N, CA, C and O of each residue as an XYZ file, in Angstrom:
876
protein
N     124.628    110.400    135.809
C     123.710    109.297    135.522
C     124.419    108.282    134.626
O     125.006    108.652    133.609
N     124.366    107.006    135.003
C     125.006    105.975    134.198
C     124.272    105.810    132.882
O     123.127    106.237    132.732
N     124.959    105.175    131.919
C     124.331    105.007    130.607
C     123.103    104.117    130.703
O     122.163    104.273    129.922
N     123.098    103.178    131.658
C     121.929    102.303    131.826
C     120.727    103.130    132.291
O     119.620    102.973    131.776
N     120.957    104.010    133.267
C     119.865    104.856    133.745
C     119.389    105.803    132.650
O     118.197    106.089    132.542
N     120.326    106.285    131.841
C     119.950    107.165    130.738
C     119.070    106.435    129.737
O     118.065    106.968    129.267
N     119.467    105.193    129.416
C     118.671    104.388    128.484
C     117.280    104.132    129.045
O     116.282    104.238    128.333
N     117.225    103.793    130.332
C     115.931    103.520    130.957
C     115.058    104.770    130.980
O     113.847    104.693    130.775
N     115.677    105.920    131.228
C     114.919    107.172    131.243
C     114.338    107.472    129.872
O     113.197    107.921    129.760
N     115.123    107.225    128.827
C     114.649    107.448    127.458
C     113.493    106.510    127.130
O     112.487    106.922    126.553
N     113.652    105.249    127.506
C     112.598    104.264    127.249
C     111.323    104.635    128.006
O     110.221    104.570    127.462
N     111.495    105.026    129.270
C     110.345    105.413    130.091
C     109.601    106.579    129.464
O     108.372    106.577    129.399
N     110.345    107.570    129.004
C     109.689    108.738    128.411
C     108.967    108.357    127.124
O     107.852    108.820    126.883
N     109.593    107.513    126.288
C     108.947    107.108    125.039
C     107.638    106.381    125.313
O     106.641    106.594    124.623
N     107.651    105.526    126.320
C     106.423    104.812    126.684
C     105.377    105.800    127.193
O     104.203    105.723    126.829
N     105.819    106.726    128.037
C     104.900    107.726    128.564
C     104.292    108.588    127.481
O     103.091    108.859    127.499
N     105.119    109.023    126.529
C     104.624    109.838    125.419
C     103.622    109.054    124.584
O     102.589    109.589    124.183
N     103.929    107.776    124.320
C     103.026    106.944    123.522
C     101.663    106.810    124.203
O     100.624    106.884    123.547
N     101.676    106.612    125.515
C     100.420    106.481    126.255
C      99.629    107.788    126.210
O      98.422    107.779    125.968
N     100.311    108.908    126.445
C      99.630    110.201    126.431
C      99.137    110.562    125.035
O      98.073    111.164    124.887
N      99.906    110.198    124.012
C      99.449    110.438    122.641
C      98.189    109.640    122.337
O      97.258    110.148    121.712
N      98.166    108.392    122.780
C      96.983    107.555    122.567
C      95.762    108.159    123.258
O      94.685    108.254    122.671
N      95.947    108.562    124.505
C      94.828    109.137    125.259
C      94.369    110.462    124.649
O      93.172    110.725    124.533
N      95.339    111.289    124.265
C      94.985    112.573    123.671
C      94.245    112.407    122.361
O      93.247    113.083    122.112
N      94.737    111.502    121.520
C      94.075    111.260    120.233
C      92.660    110.732    120.448
O      91.729    111.128    119.747
N      92.506    109.844    121.413
C      91.175    109.277    121.683
C      90.205    110.363    122.130
O      89.059    110.396    121.680
N      90.656    111.252    123.013
C      89.782    112.313    123.504
C      89.397    113.291    122.393
O      88.240    113.698    122.293
N      90.367    113.664    121.564
C      90.063    114.585    120.465
C      89.193    113.914    119.410
O      88.344    114.561    118.798
N      89.403    112.630    119.200
C      88.581    111.892    118.235
C      87.130    111.814    118.709
O      86.210    111.916    117.897
N      86.917    111.634    120.010
C      85.561    111.587    120.562
C      84.802    112.876    120.276
O      83.577    112.873    120.156
N      85.534    113.968    120.170
C      84.922    115.273    119.904
C      84.896    115.612    118.418
O      84.424    116.680    118.028
N      85.403    114.702    117.594
C      85.395    114.919    116.151
C      86.432    115.913    115.676
O      86.238    116.554    114.643
N      87.547    116.061    116.416
C      88.499    117.124    116.120
C      89.742    116.664    115.363
O      90.595    117.492    115.041
N      89.869    115.395    115.073
C      91.049    114.947    114.323
C      91.078    115.554    112.927
O      92.151    115.835    112.394
N      89.914    115.756    112.338
C      89.841    116.284    110.972
C      90.190    117.769    110.898
O      90.346    118.303    109.800
N      90.316    118.441    112.031
C      90.673    119.863    112.011
C      92.018    120.105    111.343
O      92.285    121.200    110.849
N      92.860    119.085    111.330
C      94.224    119.234    110.833
C      94.410    118.666    109.428
O      95.534    118.582    108.933
N      93.308    118.277    108.787
C      93.400    117.623    107.478
C      93.977    118.526    106.400
O      94.589    118.032    105.453
N      93.797    119.831    106.517
C      94.252    120.747    105.468
C      95.739    121.068    105.559
O      96.286    121.714    104.666
N      96.395    120.628    106.619
C      97.829    120.890    106.728
C      98.597    120.000    105.753
O      98.259    118.826    105.605
N      99.621    120.531    105.086
C     100.346    119.758    104.074
C     101.138    118.615    104.693
O     101.453    118.626    105.883
N     101.452    117.631    103.860
C     102.188    116.458    104.333
C     103.575    116.820    104.850
O     104.140    116.098    105.671
N     104.122    117.929    104.376
C     105.459    118.350    104.798
C     105.455    119.055    106.152
O     106.515    119.300    106.729
N     104.281    119.379    106.653
C     104.186    120.079    107.938
C     104.403    119.108    109.095
O     104.218    117.900    108.953
N     104.795    119.653    110.228
C     104.952    118.839    111.430
C     103.603    118.225    111.799
O     102.615    118.950    111.916
N     103.542    116.905    111.986
C     102.252    116.269    112.279
C     101.755    116.629    113.673
O     102.538    117.050    114.524
N     100.465    116.468    113.907
C      99.919    116.765    115.235
C     100.531    115.867    116.308
O     100.714    114.669    116.095
N     100.841    116.446    117.441
C     101.261    115.685    118.621
C     100.060    115.675    119.560
O      99.793    116.653    120.259
N      99.349    114.566    119.564
C      98.032    114.527    120.197
C      98.094    114.801    121.690
O      97.187    115.420    122.246
N      99.157    114.343    122.345
C      99.270    114.586    123.788
C      99.361    116.076    124.079
O      98.699    116.575    124.989
N     100.177    116.785    123.309
C     100.303    118.235    123.494
C      98.988    118.947    123.202
O      98.576    119.840    123.941
N      98.334    118.539    122.113
C      97.110    119.220    121.700
C      95.981    119.005    122.707
O      95.200    119.917    122.979
N      95.902    117.809    123.251
C      94.871    117.555    124.254
C      95.152    118.354    125.529
O      94.230    118.877    126.155
N      96.421    118.444    125.908
C      96.778    119.238    127.085
C      96.426    120.706    126.878
O      95.893    121.352    127.780
N      96.722    121.232    125.694
C      96.399    122.620    125.372
C      94.887    122.843    125.410
O      94.397    123.777    126.044
N      94.168    121.973    124.724
C      92.708    122.094    124.662
C      92.106    122.075    126.067
O      91.250    122.895    126.399
N      92.562    121.136    126.878
C      92.006    120.981    128.225
C      92.243    122.223    129.073
O      91.362    122.650    129.820
N      93.436    122.803    128.956
C      93.752    123.988    129.755
C      92.882    125.181    129.356
O      92.393    125.912    130.217
N      92.693    125.373    128.068
C      91.885    126.504    127.610
C      90.422    126.312    127.993
O      89.743    127.268    128.370
N      89.943    125.090    127.899
C      88.561    124.831    128.281
C      88.349    125.061    129.774
O      87.302    125.557    130.191
N      89.343    124.700    130.570
C      89.203    124.845    132.020
C      89.363    126.294    132.473
O      88.645    126.756    133.359
N      90.304    127.005    131.864
C      90.641    128.351    132.348
C      89.831    129.451    131.672
O      89.659    130.536    132.227
N      89.341    129.167    130.481
C      88.494    130.106    129.731
C      89.116    131.507    129.603
O      88.516    132.490    130.038
N      90.293    131.601    129.017
C      90.924    132.918    128.844
C      90.150    133.783    127.860
O      89.609    133.290    126.870
N      90.106    135.078    128.148
C      89.474    136.015    127.218
C      90.446    136.452    126.133
O      90.055    136.694    124.991
N      91.719    136.549    126.504
C      92.759    136.942    125.547
C      93.902    135.947    125.655
O      94.492    135.767    126.721
N      94.204    135.306    124.537
C      95.237    134.279    124.494
C      96.290    134.728    123.485
O      95.951    135.152    122.380
N      97.554    134.638    123.857
C      98.654    135.058    122.988
C      99.575    133.874    122.758
O     100.020    133.224    123.704
N      99.856    133.602    121.486
C     100.674    132.448    121.117
C     101.905    132.913    120.349
O     101.790    133.611    119.341
N     103.077    132.526    120.827
C     104.323    132.789    120.116
C     104.723    131.514    119.379
O     105.216    130.565    119.989
N     104.506    131.497    118.057
C     104.791    130.317    117.253
C     103.513    129.583    116.912
O     102.882    128.989    117.786
N     103.120    129.618    115.626
C     101.843    129.017    115.221
C     102.035    127.584    114.729
O     103.161    127.106    114.585
N     100.915    126.912    114.475
C     100.958    125.537    113.981
C      99.683    124.807    114.352
O      98.608    125.405    114.410
N      99.807    123.500    114.605
C      98.645    122.721    115.035
C      98.050    123.288    116.318
O      96.839    123.233    116.531
N      98.912    123.833    117.166
C      98.430    124.415    118.421
C      97.441    125.544    118.167
O      96.478    125.705    118.917
N      97.668    126.326    117.118
C      96.772    127.440    116.800
C      95.361    126.932    116.541
O      94.381    127.521    116.997
N      95.275    125.842    115.811
C      93.978    125.270    115.456
C      93.237    124.788    116.699
O      92.047    125.057    116.866
N      93.948    124.072    117.566
C      93.255    123.529    118.735
C      92.958    124.619    119.759
O      91.951    124.541    120.463
N      93.818    125.637    119.854
C      93.493    126.795    120.691
C      92.183    127.425    120.225
O      91.293    127.701    121.028
N      92.080    127.649    118.913
C      90.893    128.293    118.360
C      89.646    127.444    118.587
O      88.576    127.975    118.887
N      89.783    126.122    118.444
C      88.630    125.250    118.670
C      88.194    125.296    120.130
O      86.998    125.322    120.421
N      89.151    125.307    121.042
C      88.812    125.402    122.465
C      88.107    126.723    122.764
O      87.155    126.761    123.543
N      88.576    127.803    122.144
C      87.922    129.098    122.335
C      86.514    129.096    121.750
O      85.598    129.685    122.323
N      86.343    128.435    120.610
C      85.012    128.325    120.013
C      84.069    127.560    120.936
O      82.908    127.936    121.096
N      84.568    126.493    121.538
C      83.743    125.718    122.466
C      83.415    126.535    123.711
O      82.304    126.457    124.236
N      84.382    127.317    124.182
C      84.106    128.200    125.321
C      83.036    129.230    124.968
O      82.130    129.495    125.758
N      83.153    129.808    123.766
C      82.183    130.817    123.330
C      80.777    130.236    123.265
O      79.803    130.908    123.604
N      80.676    128.982    122.827
C      79.369    128.333    122.744
C      78.728    128.176    124.118
O      77.513    128.013    124.230
N      79.552    128.228    125.157
C      79.053    128.120    126.529
C      78.986    129.479    127.220
O      78.810    129.559    128.436
N      79.130    130.549    126.432
C      79.000    131.887    126.989
C      80.267    132.486    127.553
O      80.207    133.457    128.308
N      81.432    131.921    127.200
C      82.712    132.443    127.699
C      83.645    132.701    126.517
O      84.604    131.955    126.319
N      83.380    133.746    125.730
C      84.161    133.987    124.517
C      85.594    134.412    124.819
O      85.887    134.982    125.871
N      86.471    134.122    123.877
C      87.866    134.530    123.970
C      88.450    134.656    122.577
O      87.823    134.254    121.597
N      89.649    135.214    122.485
C      90.274    135.430    121.178
C      91.762    135.131    121.275
O      92.412    135.439    122.274
N      92.291    134.518    120.207
C      93.701    134.135    120.126
C      94.460    135.048    119.178
O      94.053    135.245    118.034
N      95.563    135.603    119.659
C      96.513    136.336    118.827
C      97.740    135.442    118.673
O      98.457    135.193    119.642
N      97.979    134.960    117.456
C      99.101    134.058    117.202
C     100.145    134.764    116.347
O      99.809    135.424    115.364
N     101.414    134.623    116.724
C     102.517    135.253    116.004
C     103.444    134.187    115.441
O     103.701    133.170    116.084
N     103.943    134.429    114.236
C     104.914    133.501    113.652
C     105.994    134.280    112.925
O     105.697    135.158    112.114
N     107.248    133.958    113.214
C     108.381    134.623    112.573
C     108.821    133.918    111.302
O     109.675    134.423    110.574
N     108.243    132.756    111.031
C     108.543    132.029    109.801
C     107.392    132.270    108.828
O     106.295    131.743    109.009
N     107.651    133.070    107.801
C     106.579    133.474    106.888
C     105.932    132.275    106.208
O     104.717    132.252    106.012
N     106.743    131.275    105.846
C     106.187    130.108    105.149
C     105.235    129.332    106.054
O     104.081    129.100    105.694
N     105.718    128.935    107.223
C     104.888    128.098    108.087
C     103.756    128.893    108.727
O     102.704    128.333    109.037
N     103.961    130.174    108.924
C     102.854    130.998    109.389
C     101.735    131.047    108.372
O     100.558    130.996    108.729
N     102.101    131.147    107.096
C     101.090    131.153    106.038
C     100.406    129.802    105.935
O      99.211    129.728    105.647
N     101.157    128.729    106.170
C     100.548    127.396    106.197
C      99.466    127.342    107.270
O      98.385    126.799    107.042
N      99.757    127.902    108.432
C      98.749    127.930    109.497
C      97.514    128.708    109.062
O      96.386    128.262    109.269
N      97.733    129.867    108.463
C      96.610    130.686    107.994
C      95.776    129.925    106.972
O      94.548    129.902    107.057
N      96.440    129.306    106.013
C      95.732    128.623    104.926
C      95.008    127.363    105.393
O      93.988    126.986    104.817
N      95.524    126.715    106.427
C      94.940    125.440    106.866
C      93.959    125.596    108.023
O      93.396    124.610    108.498
N      93.756    126.815    108.472
C      92.828    127.041    109.579
C      91.394    126.820    109.109
O      90.960    127.467    108.156
N      90.648    125.925    109.751
C      89.255    125.699    109.352
C      88.446    126.996    109.382
O      88.637    127.845    110.253
N      87.555    127.129    108.429
C      86.812    128.375    108.255
C      86.047    128.777    109.514
O      85.990    129.958    109.856
N      85.463    127.805    110.198
C      84.628    128.142    111.355
C      85.440    128.655    112.545
O      84.871    129.162    113.511
N      86.773    128.524    112.477
C      87.616    128.970    113.587
C      88.226    130.352    113.367
O      88.876    130.894    114.261
N      88.021    130.919    112.187
C      88.658    132.201    111.873
C      88.079    133.362    112.682
O      88.701    134.419    112.789
N      86.904    133.168    113.244
C      86.311    134.197    114.105
C      87.033    134.320    115.443
O      86.888    135.317    116.149
N      87.812    133.297    115.780
C      88.366    133.220    117.124
C      89.870    133.461    117.190
O      90.461    133.379    118.266
N      90.492    133.757    116.054
C      91.937    133.965    116.097
C      92.424    134.759    114.896
O      91.751    134.859    113.870
N      93.605    135.316    115.060
C      94.313    135.941    113.957
C      95.768    135.499    114.025
O      96.336    135.376    115.110
N      96.367    135.260    112.864
C      97.776    134.860    112.787
C      98.549    135.995    112.130
O      98.251    136.384    111.001
N      99.527    136.517    112.828
C     100.328    137.632    112.332
C     101.731    137.156    111.994
O     102.396    136.522    112.814
N     102.176    137.464    110.783
C     103.541    137.141    110.365
C     104.434    138.319    110.720
O     104.204    139.439    110.264
N     105.432    138.073    111.519
C     106.318    139.146    111.973
C     107.723    138.600    112.175
O     107.888    137.450    112.581
N     108.717    139.396    111.900
C     110.099    138.942    112.000
C     110.532    138.780    113.456
O     109.973    139.400    114.361
N     111.536    137.934    113.658
C     112.204    137.878    114.952
C     113.383    138.853    114.909
O     114.021    139.027    113.871
N     113.659    139.477    116.038
C     114.676    140.522    116.121
C     115.742    140.119    117.133
O     115.422    139.690    118.242
N     117.000    140.256    116.754
C     118.097    139.953    117.668
C     118.192    141.019    118.751
O     118.033    142.211    118.490
N     118.456    140.561    119.976
C     118.606    141.488    121.089
C     119.526    140.842    122.124
O     119.991    139.718    121.936
N     119.781    141.554    123.207
C     120.581    141.029    124.305
C     119.909    141.354    125.629
O     119.266    142.393    125.780
N     120.067    140.454    126.578
C     119.580    140.666    127.935
C     120.760    140.483    128.878
O     121.163    139.356    129.163
N     121.305    141.571    129.352
C     122.495    141.530    130.216
C     123.603    140.672    129.615
O     124.237    139.880    130.311
N     123.826    140.840    128.316
C     124.888    140.122    127.638
C     124.500    138.781    127.058
O     125.296    138.169    126.345
N     123.289    138.303    127.344
C     122.818    137.031    126.794
C     122.081    137.286    125.488
O     121.115    138.050    125.476
N     122.507    136.667    124.381
C     121.802    136.855    123.109
C     120.392    136.264    123.187
O     120.215    135.126    123.621
N     119.398    137.035    122.769
C     118.002    136.597    122.846
C     117.254    137.046    121.594
O     117.777    137.784    120.759
N     116.016    136.576    121.494
C     115.108    136.991    120.424
C     113.942    137.770    121.002
O     113.520    137.545    122.136
N     113.435    138.684    120.205
C     112.138    139.309    120.423
C     111.378    139.287    119.103
O     111.989    139.231    118.035
N     110.055    139.332    119.167
C     109.254    139.502    117.967
C     109.187    140.984    117.618
O     109.093    141.839    118.499
N     109.238    141.274    116.320
C     109.225    142.675    115.876
C     107.900    143.350    116.192
O     107.875    144.519    116.578
N     106.797    142.623    116.032
C     105.469    143.186    116.274
C     104.708    142.271    117.227
O     104.449    141.106    116.926
N     104.365    142.819    118.360
C     103.572    142.087    119.351
C     102.312    142.900    119.621
O     102.410    144.096    119.897
N     101.138    142.294    119.550
C      99.903    143.067    119.744
C      99.835    143.686    121.138
O     100.316    143.108    122.112
N      99.240    144.851    121.215
C      99.098    145.573    122.479
C      97.857    145.053    123.199
O      96.804    145.690    123.204
N      98.010    143.890    123.799
C      96.900    143.255    124.505
C      97.385    142.821    125.887
O      98.584    142.671    126.124
N      96.439    142.625    126.777
C      96.734    142.056    128.093
C      96.220    140.623    128.073
O      95.013    140.385    128.116
N      97.137    139.679    128.008
C      96.767    138.275    127.828
C      96.480    137.601    129.163
O      97.180    137.824    130.152
N      95.442    136.776    129.174
C      95.158    135.929    130.327
C      96.005    134.665    130.298
O      96.235    134.030    131.327
N      96.465    134.311    129.099
C      97.255    133.096    128.924
C      98.201    133.304    127.753
O      97.809    133.857    126.725
N      99.446    132.863    127.905
C     100.447    132.937    126.841
C     101.028    131.550    126.613
O     101.330    130.818    127.556
N     101.179    131.208    125.333
C     101.825    129.949    124.948
C     103.125    130.297    124.240
O     103.112    130.962    123.204
N     104.247    129.849    124.796
C     105.564    130.164    124.244
C     106.136    128.948    123.531
O     106.553    127.978    124.164
N     106.149    129.015    122.190
C     106.692    127.932    121.371
C     107.375    128.503    120.127
O     107.527    127.799    119.129
N     107.783    129.756    120.177
C     108.431    130.402    119.053
C     109.046    131.714    119.518
O     108.722    132.209    120.597
N     109.946    132.283    118.693
C     110.349    131.811    117.367
C     111.340    130.656    117.471
O     111.720    130.244    118.567
N     111.753    130.138    116.309
C     112.765    129.091    116.280
C     114.049    129.611    116.921
O     114.493    130.724    116.636
N     114.632    128.801    117.781
C     115.858    129.185    118.464
C     117.075    128.717    117.670
O     116.960    127.874    116.780
N     118.224    129.262    117.994
C     119.485    128.882    117.358
C     120.491    128.566    118.456
O     120.277    128.931    119.613
N     121.592    127.887    118.108
C     122.610    127.608    119.138
C     123.142    128.874    119.803
O     123.543    128.853    120.967
N     123.141    129.976    119.052
C     123.658    131.234    119.602
C     122.601    131.987    120.408
O     122.926    132.681    121.371
N     121.346    131.846    120.014
C     120.247    132.558    120.685
C     119.192    131.535    121.077
O     118.423    131.057    120.244
N     119.175    131.213    122.358
C     118.365    130.095    122.837
C     117.172    130.527    123.680
O     116.609    129.729    124.429
N     116.795    131.788    123.555
C     115.663    132.263    124.359
C     114.944    133.399    123.661
O     115.547    134.190    122.935
N     113.637    133.465    123.895
C     112.802    134.593    123.472
C     112.239    135.227    124.736
O     111.787    134.522    125.638
N     112.264    136.556    124.806
C     111.969    137.204    126.091
C     110.818    138.201    126.034
O     110.690    139.039    126.926
N     109.982    138.127    125.009
C     108.833    139.038    124.942
C     107.976    138.966    126.200
O     107.395    139.965    126.624
N     107.904    137.775    126.794
C     107.092    137.590    128.000
C     107.514    138.564    129.097
O     106.669    139.096    129.818
N     108.812    138.797    129.222
C     109.294    139.695    130.271
C     108.812    141.125    130.055
O     108.581    141.864    131.012
N     108.662    141.511    128.782
C     108.190    142.865    128.481
C     106.749    143.079    128.930
O     106.336    144.213    129.174
N     105.988    142.002    129.039
C     104.559    142.090    129.354
C     104.245    141.789    130.809
O     103.120    141.997    131.262
N     105.229    141.305    131.534
C     104.960    140.722    132.850
C     104.233    141.664    133.801
O     103.360    141.229    134.552
N     104.575    142.930    133.780
C     103.959    143.871    134.723
C     102.448    143.964    134.555
O     101.742    144.330    135.495
N     101.947    143.635    133.366
C     100.516    143.769    133.079
C      99.747    142.458    133.193
O      98.544    142.433    132.932
N     100.409    141.368    133.577
C      99.690    140.102    133.687
C      98.541    140.251    134.678
O      98.746    140.746    135.787
N      97.329    139.827    134.295
C      96.173    139.971    135.188
C      96.085    138.815    136.184
O      96.766    137.803    136.011
N      95.266    138.947    137.214
C      95.037    137.824    138.127
C      94.560    136.598    137.351
O      93.750    136.713    136.431
N      95.065    135.434    137.726
C      94.691    134.205    137.046
C      95.510    133.908    135.808
O      95.223    132.945    135.096
N      96.528    134.717    135.536
C      97.347    134.535    134.334
C      98.104    133.210    134.378
O      98.541    132.752    135.434
N      98.246    132.604    133.186
C      99.077    131.399    133.032
C      99.999    131.542    131.827
O      99.578    131.981    130.757
N     101.267    131.164    132.015
C     102.235    131.012    130.929
C     102.483    129.533    130.737
O     102.763    128.813    131.695
N     102.380    129.074    129.490
C     102.664    127.686    129.138
C     103.844    127.683    128.181
O     103.784    128.300    127.118
N     104.921    126.989    128.554
C     106.134    126.934    127.743
C     106.325    125.511    127.249
O     106.299    124.562    128.033
N     106.517    125.368    125.940
C     106.730    124.060    125.325
C     108.231    123.827    125.183
O     108.880    124.460    124.350
N     108.790    122.914    125.996
C     110.222    122.636    125.932
C     111.042    123.831    126.378
O     110.750    124.446    127.403
N     112.087    124.163    125.595
C     112.871    125.388    125.790
C     113.451    125.504    127.197
O     113.159    126.460    127.914
N     114.259    124.547    127.585
C     114.782    124.530    128.953
C     115.625    125.766    129.268
O     115.486    126.342    130.347
N     116.494    126.184    128.347
C     117.304    127.377    128.596
C     116.422    128.620    128.660
O     116.621    129.498    129.500
N     115.451    128.677    127.765
C     114.523    129.810    127.748
C     113.766    129.901    129.071
O     113.607    130.989    129.625
N     113.306    128.771    129.571
C     112.603    128.752    130.859
C     113.497    129.277    131.978
O     113.086    130.110    132.786
N     114.726    128.772    132.006
C     115.649    129.170    133.072
C     115.929    130.671    133.032
O     116.030    131.319    134.074
N     116.053    131.214    131.831
C     116.323    132.647    131.707
C     115.126    133.469    132.173
O     115.286    134.470    132.873
N     113.932    133.045    131.785
C     112.736    133.751    132.241
C     112.636    133.712    133.763
O     112.356    134.726    134.401
N     112.865    132.545    134.330
C     112.774    132.403    135.781
C     113.781    133.314    136.492
O     113.496    133.844    137.566
N     114.933    133.488    135.898
C     115.961    134.352    136.489
C     115.506    135.812    136.544
O     115.842    136.540    137.478
N     114.739    136.229    135.533
C     114.383    137.649    135.418
C     112.936    137.965    135.775
O     112.545    139.132    135.756
N     112.139    136.964    136.096
C     110.770    137.251    136.521
C     110.775    138.203    137.717
O     111.597    138.072    138.625
N     109.852    139.157    137.706
C     109.696    140.096    138.810
C     108.552    139.701    139.747
O     108.473    140.179    140.879
N     107.675    138.830    139.265
C     106.512    138.440    140.050
C     106.615    136.963    140.422
O     107.504    136.254    139.950
N     105.702    136.514    141.268
C     105.779    135.147    141.787
C     104.809    134.235    141.027
O     103.713    134.642    140.640
N     105.252    132.986    140.827
C     104.463    132.030    140.058
C     104.501    130.657    140.723
O     105.470    130.285    141.384
N     103.427    129.933    140.524
C     103.430    128.507    140.856
C     103.860    127.759    139.603
O     103.188    127.823    138.574
N     104.958    127.062    139.690
C     105.558    126.389    138.536
C     105.255    124.904    138.574
O     105.397    124.262    139.615
N     104.836    124.355    137.437
C     104.634    122.912    137.321
C     105.254    122.433    136.020
O     104.889    122.895    134.939
N     106.189    121.507    136.133
C     106.863    120.950    134.957
C     106.370    119.532    134.719
O     106.293    118.727    135.647
N     106.037    119.232    133.467
C     105.601    117.883    133.082
C     106.702    117.292    132.217
O     106.758    117.577    131.020
N     107.588    116.466    132.798
C     108.769    116.003    132.068
C     108.458    115.146    130.851
O     109.203    115.179    129.872
N     107.378    114.385    130.890
C     107.069    113.539    129.736
C     106.674    114.396    128.544
O     107.124    114.152    127.424
N     105.838    115.395    128.777
C     105.436    116.301    127.704
C     106.469    117.394    127.452
O     106.404    118.093    126.440
N     107.418    117.542    128.366
C     108.417    118.614    128.288
C     107.746    119.991    128.228
O     108.169    120.870    127.476
N     106.711    120.156    129.019
C     106.009    121.441    129.076
C     106.001    121.946    130.514
O     106.050    121.164    131.464
N     105.938    123.262    130.654
C     105.975    123.881    131.977
C     104.928    124.982    132.045
O     104.796    125.781    131.118
N     104.190    125.022    133.140
C     103.223    126.099    133.346
C     103.683    126.983    134.498
O     104.294    126.527    135.464
N     103.364    128.263    134.356
C     103.631    129.255    135.399
C     102.323    129.985    135.680
O     101.842    130.752    134.846
N     101.756    129.746    136.843
C     100.513    130.395    137.235
C     100.834    131.551    138.179
O     101.487    131.370    139.207
N     100.365    132.737    137.812
C     100.657    133.941    138.586
C     100.046    133.851    139.981
O      98.869    133.528    140.141
N     100.870    134.144    140.983
C     100.407    134.187    142.365
C     100.082    135.633    142.750
O     100.617    136.563    142.147
N      99.223    135.831    143.734
C      98.892    137.198    144.154
C     100.139    137.958    144.602
O     101.029    137.393    145.236
N     100.189    139.232    144.267
C     101.331    140.067    144.669
C     101.341    140.285    146.177
O     102.227    140.962    146.697
């Protein structure tokens, strides 16, 4: 790709992100949800409204009973709010969120609105070095023994030497019908998972948001 095309691609994505952020913020504001993040400290990563609206919309549409999140943050709050809204309509669910960073995991715990604590738990657990056929990878030390209807992969923090987390592969055999995996960024991690998946999925990549979904297909 020439440098001109690269520049245009960057500009296009920035415009696309700005538009999606505006739309996401507007939708969440209509529901009164912007204030959900007020307790997060100024040093924390600010909300990305496009991502949060996409997350909220998916949970509201799919109504998972068990949701598992690798890597906590603003996403934890909006996941919990979506589950609370589902519960109000008779479709309860629960979020298990894991964080390998004790500081930021505690920030999530401390900033979680009180009314959402019924719908989620945040567990602080270390990341563990491992290998997959010679490829350096991460696993979480403690993963809850649950069968998730939906998994969000956004943690732990990756390093140049270890660019993938593979807990998802350990759970794949138990994925129920209707399962969805949502991966935030992590291009190398996605490619590695795709290489080792044992089951079939419908894959959809959203380049502007840099997110990818994998919907389980019937065996």
